[in-house]
C-alpha positions as CSV (number, residue, x, y, z in Angstrom):
1,M,28.6,42.8,22.1
2,E,25.8,42.3,19.3
3,I,22.3,41.0,20.0
4,V,21.3,38.9,16.9
5,P,17.6,38.2,17.1
6,G,17.0,34.5,15.8
7,E,20.9,33.6,16.4
8,G,21.8,34.9,19.9
9,A,24.2,37.3,21.6
10,G,27.7,37.8,21.9
11,P,29.6,34.5,21.3
12,V,26.4,32.6,22.4
13,R,24.3,31.1,19.3
14,F,21.2,29.4,19.8
15,G,21.6,25.3,20.0
16,M,25.0,25.5,21.6
17,T,25.3,23.0,23.8
18,R,26.1,23.6,27.7
19,A,29.6,22.5,27.0
20,Q,30.2,24.7,24.0
21,V,28.7,27.8,26.1
22,L,31.0,27.2,28.8
23,E,34.1,26.7,26.3
24,H,33.1,30.2,24.9
25,L,32.2,32.0,28.3
26,G,34.1,30.0,30.8
27,P,32.7,29.0,34.3
28,P,29.6,30.8,35.3
29,V,29.2,32.7,38.5
30,S,26.2,30.4,39.1
31,A,23.9,27.8,37.7
32,T,20.2,27.8,38.6
33,P,18.3,24.6,37.4
34,Y,14.4,25.3,37.1
35,A,11.8,22.7,38.0
36,D,9.8,21.5,34.9
37,Q,6.5,23.3,34.1
38,P,3.8,22.6,31.4
39,G,4.5,24.8,28.4
40,Y,8.3,25.2,28.9
41,A,11.3,23.3,27.8
42,S,12.1,20.7,30.6
43,D,15.3,20.5,32.3
44,R,16.3,24.2,31.9
45,E,19.2,25.4,33.4
46,S,20.5,29.1,33.5
47,L,24.2,30.1,33.2
48,D,24.8,33.3,34.9
49,F,28.0,35.0,33.7
50,G,27.4,38.4,35.5
51,N,25.9,40.8,32.5
52,L,25.1,37.8,30.5
53,S,22.7,34.8,31.2
54,V,22.1,31.9,29.1
55,L,19.0,29.4,29.5
56,V,20.1,25.9,28.2
57,T,18.6,22.5,28.0
58,P,19.9,18.9,27.5
59,D,17.9,18.6,24.0
60,A,18.1,22.0,22.5
61,G,21.0,23.5,24.1
62,A,21.2,27.5,24.3
63,I,17.2,28.8,24.2
64,A,17.6,32.0,25.4
65,V,20.1,34.7,26.3
66,T,19.6,37.9,28.5
67,V,22.0,40.9,28.6
68,E,22.0,43.3,31.4
69,A,22.3,46.8,31.0
70,A,24.8,47.1,34.0
71,G,28.4,47.2,32.5
72,S,27.5,46.4,28.7
73,N,28.1,47.4,25.8
74,A,25.2,45.5,23.8
75,T,24.4,46.6,20.2
76,L,21.2,45.8,18.4
77,W,21.5,46.6,14.5
78,G,24.3,48.7,15.6
79,E,22.7,50.9,18.1
80,A,23.9,50.9,21.6
81,V,20.8,50.1,22.8
82,F,21.2,50.6,26.6
83,A,21.9,54.3,25.9
84,L,18.0,54.3,24.7
85,T,14.9,55.3,26.6
86,P,12.3,52.9,26.4
87,R,10.4,54.8,23.8
88,Q,13.5,55.0,21.8
89,A,14.5,51.4,21.9
90,A,10.6,50.7,20.6
91,D,11.0,53.3,18.0
92,W,14.3,51.7,17.0
93,I,12.6,48.1,16.9
94,G,9.9,49.7,14.7
95,E,12.2,51.3,12.4
96,H,13.6,47.7,11.6
97,G,10.2,46.8,10.7
98,H,8.9,44.8,13.6
99,K,5.9,45.6,15.6
100,T,6.2,46.2,19.4
101,E,4.1,45.6,22.3
102,I,4.3,47.9,25.6
103,R,3.2,46.8,28.9
104,E,3.4,49.4,31.7
105,E,2.9,48.9,35.4
106,A,1.9,51.8,36.9
107,V,2.6,50.9,40.2
108,A,6.3,49.8,39.8
109,G,7.3,51.9,36.8
110,D,8.3,49.0,35.0
111,I,7.9,48.8,31.4
112,D,8.3,45.5,29.2
113,I,8.5,45.9,25.4
114,T,7.8,42.7,23.5
115,V,8.3,41.9,19.9
116,P,6.4,38.8,19.0
117,G,7.8,36.6,16.4
118,L,11.2,38.0,16.6
119,G,11.7,36.3,20.2
120,L,12.8,39.5,21.8
121,I,11.8,41.2,25.3
122,V,13.2,44.2,26.6
123,Y,12.7,45.2,30.3
124,C,12.8,48.3,31.6
125,S,12.4,50.3,34.9
126,E,12.7,54.2,35.6
127,D,12.9,55.0,32.0
128,A,16.0,53.3,31.5
129,L,16.7,50.0,30.0
130,D,17.6,47.1,32.3
131,S,18.1,44.0,30.3
132,I,17.2,42.3,26.8
133,E,16.4,38.8,26.5
134,V,16.5,37.4,23.0
135,F,14.9,33.6,22.4
136,S,15.6,31.1,19.9
137,P,13.4,30.8,17.0
138,E,12.1,27.4,18.1
139,T,11.3,28.8,21.7
140,A,10.1,32.3,20.6
141,F,6.5,33.3,21.9
142,G,3.9,35.0,19.2
């Protein structure tokens, strides 16, 4: 499954309606609505398909996709990213011209790699990638 910053992941493209996401992926394992919060899109709902989750809203459609490492063969710019260490992933992103910001939590051993402007966050723990979240350009941070 290819992760494409600015576009989506796998068959999901940003802006797809909830119905279109379901048409491509089938019924979700679970669907979780989120309460409205200032600074976030309203009426958000997370559709969980196992190793892929899609955040949708009625107005904007799909606004974020999270790909879990477990059971995933995800690629980013042609590289099997879940085979990389956090440092290798940050370097790979940098080689493609993007500045990364690395936040390490010493107590938990977690590392988050954010790529402002690209709308990409890589979540890591114990020196392995756990998941990658990609956001639509309209909702991307930074």
